C-alpha positions in Angstrom: -0.2 -0.2 0.3 1.1 3.4 -1.3 4.7 2.1 -2.3 5.4 5.4 -4.4 4.8 7.2 -1.3 7.0 4.8 1.3 9.6 5.0 -1.2 10.3 8.5 -1.1 9.9 8.8 2.8 12.8 6.3 3.3 14.4 8.9 0.0 14.2 12.1 2.1 15.3 9.8 5.6 18.5 9.2 3.5 19.1 13.0 2.3 18.5 14.6 5.8 21.5 11.8 7.8 23.5 13.2 4.3 22.8 16.6 4.4 23.5 16.3 8.8 19.9 17.3 9.2 18.6 14.1 11.1 20.8 11.4 12.5 20.4 8.0 14.6 16.6 6.7 15.7 16.2 10.6 16.2 13.1 12.3 13.9 10.0 11.1 12.4 8.1 11.5 9.1 5.3 11.1 7.8 3.1 11.6 4.5 -0.9 12.1 4.5 -3.0 10.1 1.5 -6.1 12.7 0.7 -8.5 10.5 0.0 -8.1 8.5 1.7 -7.8 10.4 4.9 -4.6 7.4 5.9 -1.5 8.5 6.6 1.7 7.1 6.2 4.5 7.5 8.9 8.0 5.5 10.3 7.8 3.6 13.3 9.5 4.2 15.9 12.7 2.6 17.2 14.3 1.7 14.1 17.8 4.7 12.4 16.2 6.4 10.1 18.3 6.2 7.5 18.0 1.7 7.3 14.2 2.8 7.1 12.9 0.6 4.4 10.0 1.0 2.8 8.1 -1.8 3.8 8.8 -0.9 6.8 7.0 2.0 7.3 2.7 2.2 8.8 0.1 3.1 7.8 -2.6 3.8 10.3 -5.6 6.8 10.0 -6.1 10.0 11.0 -7.4 8.7 15.1 -3.8 6.3 15.1 -6.2 2.9 14.1 -3.6 0.3 12.7 -4.0 0.3 8.4 -0.6 -1.4 7.6 2.4 -2.5 9.1 3.5 -4.5 12.1 5.7 -2.0 14.3 4.9 0.4 16.8 4.3 4.5 14.6 6.4 6.8 16.0 6.0 8.4 19.8 5.4 11.1 17.9 2.5 9.8 15.5 0.4 12.5 18.1 2.2 15.4 17.1 1.7 14.3 12.8 -2.4 13.4 13.5 -2.7 16.9 15.5 -1.7 19.1 12.6 -2.9 16.8 9.7 -6.2 17.3 11.5 -6.3 21.1 12.4 -4.7 22.6 8.8 -6.4 20.6 5.7 -3.7 21.6 3.6 -0.3 20.4 5.0 0.1 16.9 3.7 3.7 15.9 4.5 5.5 16.2 8.2 9.5 16.5 9.0 10.8 16.1 12.2 14.3 16.7 13.0 16.8 17.7 15.0 19.6 19.5 13.0 22.3 20.8 15.1 21.1 25.1 14.7 17.6 24.5 15.1 17.7 22.0 18.1 21.0 24.8 19.4 18.2 27.5 19.0 15.6 25.0 20.6 17.5 24.6 23.8 18.1 28.5 25.2 14.9 28.8 22.9 15.1 31.6 21.5 12.8 31.9 17.8 14.8 33.3 15.3 12.9 36.8 13.4 12.9 37.3 10.3 15.7 37.6 8.4 15.9 37.0 4.9 13.1 37.9 2.3 12.9 33.8 1.8 12.7 33.1 4.9 9.2 35.0 4.6 8.3 33.9 1.7 8.8 30.3 2.9 8.1 30.0 6.9 5.6 32.8 6.7 7.7 35.5 9.1 9.3 34.6 11.9 9.9 31.4 13.6 8.3 30.3 17.0 9.4 28.0 19.7 7.1 26.3 21.6 6.2 26.0 25.5 8.3 23.3 26.5 5.9 20.1 26.2 7.3 15.7 27.1 8.6 14.3 23.7 5.2 12.2 22.6 2.3 13.7 24.3 -0.4 15.3 23.4 -0.3 18.2 24.9 3.8 19.0 23.0 1.6 18.2 19.9 -1.4 21.6 20.5 2.0 23.4 21.7 3.2 22.7 17.9 0.2 23.1 16.5 0.6 27.1 17.9 3.7 27.6 16.7 2.4 26.4 13.2 -0.3 28.4 13.0 0.7 31.3 9.6 3.6 29.9 9.9 5.6 26.8 7.6 7.6 24.8 10.6 8.0 25.6 14.7 11.3 25.5 17.0 10.2 22.1 19.4 11.3 23.3 22.2 14.2 21.0 24.1 13.9 19.2 21.2 14.4 20.0 17.2 12.9 21.1 14.1 9.0 20.5 12.5 8.2 21.7 9.0 5.3 21.1 7.3 3.9 21.0 3.2 1.6 20.3 0.7 4.4 17.6 -0.3 7.3 15.5 1.6 9.7 17.8 -1.0 8.0 21.4 0.2 7.7 20.2 3.8 12.3 19.2 3.4 13.1 22.1 1.2 11.8 24.2 4.7 13.3 22.3 6.6 16.6 22.8 5.2 16.3 27.0 4.9 15.1 26.4 8.7 18.3 25.0 9.0 20.3 27.2 7.1 18.3 30.4 8.6 19.1 29.5 12.6 22.9 28.6 11.3 23.2 32.2 10.4 21.2 33.6 12.6 23.7 32.2 15.3 26.8 33.6 12.9 25.4 36.7 13.2 24.9 37.3 17.1 28.8 36.7 17.1 29.3 39.7 15.5 27.1 42.1 16.7 23.6 43.9 16.6 21.2 41.1 14.8 19.0 43.5 11.7 16.3 42.5 11.3 14.0 42.7 7.9 12.1 45.4 8.3 8.2 45.5 9.2 6.6 46.7 6.1 8.4 44.2 4.4 7.2 41.1 6.4 4.3 41.9 6.0 3.8 42.3 2.1 6.2 39.5 1.7 3.4 37.2 4.6 1.1 38.5 1.7 3.1 36.8 -0.4 3.4 33.6 1.5 -0.6 33.1 1.8 -1.0 33.8 -1.4 1.7 30.8 -2.9 3.4 29.1 -0.3 0.4 28.5 3.1 -0.3 25.3 4.2 -2.9 26.2 7.1 
C-alpha cells in the first residue's frame, strides 16, 4: 500500500542524514494520503537512514493501524494533530537538526532575517512552550507555533517543518536550518538587523497566496 509514498519517505530520511539534518533514531516523517485520510509514518525505534519502504506504517487520522507490524513514531500525536488542524498540509518532518536544536535548547525564536525566510516560512520561526515528547500537550503546542507558519522550533527538542507535499516540507526544513546557522553566526558579530516590519507584512501576503499551508 502506497509504495511510491513509502519510497519517497525513505529517500528523504537518507537525504536528511547525508545533509546532517538528522541522525540515528531521532526524528520522524509522515505523509498524508488526502483521498483516504490515511497517514504513512515512520516507525519508532529504528535507525531512520536504514529504514526500508516496507518498514513504514499506515494509520488513519485517529491513529488506528491500517498496515504495518511495527509501532508508529512516538510523535504520532503531533503528526495527526497537525493534519487535523491544517487541511492543506500533507507532509510533516520532525528532525534534530544541529543549529535549530541549539535554538531549541536556549528557547530562542528566529526573527525575520531574509526575504526568502518570510516567503517560505511565513515570518519568524516561533519556539513552542516545553512539553514532554510524544504527548498531546506537545502536539497542541506545536500546532500553536505553526499558525500561519511552515516551521516551528520545539523547545528542548528540535524542529518541525510542514508542506503541501514532502518535497516542500524538506525544502522548508533545509532552509530553516540554514537560517538558524546564519542567525547564530550573525549574533557573534554583534547587533542583528531584521527585515523592516512593512517588508515582512508585504512578504507575508505573498506567502499566504503561494505557500500558506493552513
